[in-house]
C-alpha positions as CSV (number, residue, x, y, z in Angstrom):
1,M,14.0,6.2,8.6
2,E,12.3,3.4,10.4
3,S,8.9,4.7,9.2
4,E,10.1,4.8,5.7
5,E,11.2,1.2,5.8
6,L,7.9,0.1,7.3
7,L,5.9,2.0,4.7
8,I,8.0,0.4,1.9
9,S,7.4,-3.1,3.5
10,I,3.7,-2.4,3.7
11,T,3.4,-1.2,0.1
12,S,5.4,-4.3,-1.1
13,G,3.0,-6.6,0.8
14,L,-0.1,-4.8,-0.5
15,S,1.2,-5.0,-4.0
16,K,1.9,-8.8,-3.6
17,V,-1.6,-9.4,-2.2
18,G,-3.2,-7.2,-4.9
19,N,-1.4,-9.2,-7.6
20,Q,-2.6,-12.4,-6.0
21,L,-6.2,-11.1,-5.9
22,R,-6.0,-10.1,-9.5
23,S,-4.7,-13.6,-10.5
24,L,-7.5,-15.2,-8.4
25,A,-10.1,-13.0,-10.2
26,D,-8.7,-14.1,-13.5
27,I,-9.1,-17.8,-12.8
28,C,-12.3,-17.6,-10.8
29,E,-15.3,-19.2,-12.5
30,Y,-18.0,-17.4,-10.5
31,S,-18.7,-13.8,-11.5
32,G,-19.8,-12.8,-8.0
33,K,-16.5,-13.9,-6.5
34,R,-14.6,-12.5,-9.4
35,D,-16.2,-9.1,-8.9
36,S,-15.4,-9.2,-5.2
37,Y,-11.8,-10.0,-5.8
38,I,-11.5,-7.2,-8.3
39,K,-13.2,-4.8,-5.9
40,F,-10.7,-5.9,-3.1
41,Y,-7.9,-5.4,-5.6
42,H,-9.0,-1.8,-6.3
43,Q,-9.4,-1.1,-2.6
44,L,-5.9,-2.3,-2.0
45,S,-4.6,-0.2,-4.9
46,E,-6.2,2.9,-3.3
47,I,-4.7,2.1,0.1
48,N,-1.3,1.5,-1.6
49,A,-1.5,4.9,-3.4
50,E,-2.3,6.7,-0.1
51,I,0.6,5.0,1.6
52,L,2.9,5.9,-1.3
53,E,1.9,9.6,-0.8
54,D,2.7,9.3,2.9
55,L,6.1,7.7,1.9
56,G,6.9,10.8,-0.2
57,Q,6.3,13.0,2.9
58,V,8.0,10.8,5.5
59,Q,11.5,12.1,4.8
60,D,10.4,15.7,5.1
61,D,8.4,15.0,8.3
62,E,11.2,13.1,10.0
63,S,13.8,15.6,9.2
64,Y,11.5,18.4,10.5
65,T,10.9,16.5,13.8
66,G,14.6,15.7,14.0
67,I,15.3,19.4,13.9
68,L,12.7,20.0,16.6
69,D,14.3,17.3,18.7
70,R,17.7,19.1,18.5
71,I,16.2,22.5,19.6
């Protein structure tokens, strides 16, 4: 379950940073910087989505390896 807690913590942090980048893009006066912030936001969103997929599999993986440890 430690992996699950770490992944939840990471996704929470990525969401927070993503929201801050989006807010920064909203207030930025320069289109070049704004586009960069939006690009970074989308990259973080993709990373977050992949981690959420992993999170869905963690419990299955950990229970499987736990069974192997007991054998």
